Residue, then its C-alpha position, 0 to 999 in steps of 0.5 A: x471556490x477558494x480554500x475557506x469555502x471548500x474546507x467549510x463545504x467538506x466539513x458540512x458534508x462530514x457532519x451530515x455523513x458522520x454525525x447525522x447519518x445522512x449524505x447529500x452527495x455521492x462518494x465519488x463527488x465527495x472524493x473529488x472535493x476532498x482531493x481538490x482540497x488536498x491538492x490546494x493545501x499541497x500547492x499553498x504549502x499549509x493547511x488550517x488546524x481544523x482541515x478535514x484532511x488532518x482528521x477523520x470524520x466529522x464532529x465528536x459524538x457522544x460515546x467513545x469507541x473501544x477501538x479507534x476506527x480508521x478510514x482507508x487510504x484511497x488508491x486509483x490504480x491496481x499498481x498502487x496496491x502492495x503485493x502483500x495485500x492478498x485479501x480482496x473484499x467489496x467496499x460496501x456502500x452502506x453505513x458503518x456500525x460497531x456492535x459491542x458484546x459484553x460476556x456474549x450479550x449485545x450491549x451497545x451499537x455505535x455509529x462510526x461518528x468521527x472514528x473516535x466517538x459515535x452515537x449510541x443507537x442501541x435502541x435499534x439493534x434488536x431490529x437489525x438483521x444479522x446481529x445476534x442478541x447473544x453469541x457463544x464466546x469466552x471473551x468478556x468483550x467483543x467489538x465487531x465492526x461492519x456495514x449496514x445494508x438493505x435488501x429494499x429497492x430504493x432510489x438513494x441507497x446511501x441516504x436510505x441506509x444512513x438515515x435509518x441509523x438516525x431514526x428515533x422510531x425502532x418501528x420505522x427502522x424495522x420497516x427499512x429491512x436493515x442488515x448488518x454485514x461484519x467486516x472485522x473483529x477488532x482487538x483480536x490478535x489472529x489472522x484476518x480470515x481466521x477472525x472472520x470465519x469465527x464471526x461466521x461460526x458465531x452467526x454473523x453475515x460477513x464480508x467474506x460471504x459471496x452474497x456481500x458482493x451483491x450490495x452497492x459498492x464504492x470500491x474494492x478493499x485490499x488488505x493483508x491477511x496476517x495479524x503480525x503484519x498488521x502490527x508491524x505496519x501499524x497505522x498513520x493518524x488516519x489510515x491503516x498501512x496494511x489495507x487500502x481502498x481501490x476506487x475509480x476516479x472521475x478525472x477532470x479533462x481539458x482540451x489544449x494545444x500541444x506546443x512542443x516536446x521536451x525529451x529527457x534521458x532517465x537514469x536507465x537510458x529511457x528517453x521520456x517525452x514531456x509535452x509543452x502545452x498551451x496553459x490550461x486550468x484543470x482541477x484548480x491547477x494551471x498546467x503547462x506540461x503533460x506526459x506523452x507517455x512514450x514514442x509508441x503512444x505518440x506514433x499510435x496517435x500520429x501526434x504532432x505539434x499544433x494538435x488539439x489534444x485531450x488531457x487528464x489530471x490522472x489521480x488528481x495530480x499527474x497530467x497526461x495525454x489521452x488522445x488527439x481531438x483535432x490534428x493541426x493542418x500544420x501538424x509537425x509529426x513527432x518521430x524517433x528522429x525528433x527525439x534523437x535530435x533533441x538528446x544528441x544521441x541515436x536510440x533503439x526501440x524497446x517495445x513502445x519505449x525509446x532507449x539511448x543506443x550509446x550508453x555513454x550518453x546516459x545521464x549517469x549522474x542520475x544513476x549515481x544519485x539513485x545509488x547514493x540515496x538507496x545506500x543512504x550515504x550521508x554527506x554525499x549530496x549534489x554539492x559534494x558530488x560536484x566538488x569531488x567530480x563524481x559522475x558514476x557509482x564507481x567513482x565513489x570508490x576510486x580514491x576521490x580527494x575527500x579533502x575537497x569537502x573540508x572537515x566533512x570529508x572524513x565523515x563522508x569517507x567513513x560513510x562510504x566505507x560503511x557501504x561495503x558492509x551493507x547487504x547484497x539485496x540493498x546493493x542490488x536495489x541501488x544499481x538502478x536496474x529497471x523494475x528492481x527496487x528494494x522489494x524486488x531485490x529481496x525477492x530475487x536474492x532469496x533464489x539467486x543470492x549472488x550477483x555473479x549468478x544473476x543471469x540465472x533469473x532467465x530460468x529461475x521462477x521467482x514469485x512476484x518477478x514477471x517477464x518484463x522485469x526479467x528482460x530488463x535485468x538481462x538487458x541491463x546486465x549486457x551493459x553494466x555487469x562488468x563495472x558492478x563486479x568491480x565494486x568493493x561491495x557485498x555482491x553475495x547475500x549472507x544468510x540472514x536470520x530472518x530468511x532462515x526463519x521463513x523456512x522454519x515451522x512456527x511453533x508457539x508455547x503455552x501453559x505450565x511446563x517442567x522447565x521455563x518456556x525460554x528453555x523449551x524455546x531454545x531446544x525447539x530452535x535447535x531442532x529447526x523450529x521458529x518459536x513465536x509468541x503468538x498463535x496465528x493461522x500459519x503456526x505449525x503447532x501449539x505446544x501446551x502444558x495445560x488447556x486453560x490459557x487463551x492461546x490454547x482456546x485461540x488455537x482450537x478456534x482457528x484450527x492450529x494443531x495442539x500438542x500436549x506437552x506432558x503426553x508427548x514430551x519425548x516427541x517434543x524434545x526430539x523435534x519429532x511432532 
């Protein structure tokens, strides 16, 4: 199938699903087609302006949604789920619907459509279970998005539910026993679990109800609970950055012959095996190389040259070895000695991995490249590094001849000088310690703020830093501690404002006072509080001058402690509340 045919096929399925509320293929089948199109576009380096990968949904519907509805980015491995996504929800395989309430009364029901416009199916709403005609609220407009499901036993669940929203007859719709499960309240600035609990209080079935897991699913949703984090992370043109859908991929496999092995040394000394295979077409891509993972996997399968092996294109992108189908009668076993001969160095085992024994044989250029990239030293690209004769991070500060770079030398020298003021957590992330990227470095420095004390990680509990990372750090320090200590960089974390704020109690201010809010905020900050502009679930208290504001109502709704400023003025000003 060529690019045009594949694009048109997906567009056809999009129209059926988004506009006609009917699907003829499963989500898994659709995902395979979509991923194939993405891979094809990546390979050819371009895509058509009307490609399904550049927009959400099908053709435009008739009614504009009050808030744009986004798709969820798909991931296929739990490791791809960010740690801040702490909420786990079922991705219910039904039909998406938005309910719009005006002054507490159900006003309109809209299908998802293309995410920006949908079809008005309000004539069906009164027969929709779990969708109250009236709700108690002080908001003029509430938009609730959710999934339509059914308790009827049907052969094709997705088609049955989606097709129901395309019915003209409300009587026929009623027979299908369609139920609405709310999964978000759009446009409200409170934490996710808080807004779902309010919906439960209003009488909605929600995705947080245990029984929501009883309905057919096509994956699991992971998202942040924090509204503030939602706003900070934001959205792409298609996806929110604060939520993903974890799905199972039905990966394509193929059988081929292992012809050879290429061994490379990573920047941290790991010896990595890549298999050279008899070229095979998999998922419309011609493959000639495949990852063999590590020496442990190779030994477990008694892998040798000439073997017939089963490979998989994991995640639709990375080809990997799965198992041996048939050993060759001329099997040339791949061993630790094979790797050592290839790299010209002795090795040692580190669990299932091989590490070079002679650290002098590590490709320190890779360490240097990582160092430069992480610290964002502009002007030090591969060509400049070669001209200056740099091979290790310490070389950057060993008075290189900047004149070799011509007029650009002064600028690069200034960039290098600026690295000396960059925070320690960024420096730590730049060193190339296995498992310690920017995120892990930030976690570490909150408990161990100085490099000289980094070995304390062996006895220090840090949430998010596991045993394998700790072992990697300690092992790395044995070989690298001395040169790091001599770097003219920040090797101790200065106390940052944001770090102080994390430990402070959050307080919000509202209503009429006998001083400006900024004046009161200054007083409270001096008393050790963090003053925030919004009421969220993690607020310690709302200091209120009256009871008429939306912040006051929100605090009462989500259970935040409210302090009356006028009756507790003395306690507020002293910080004792």
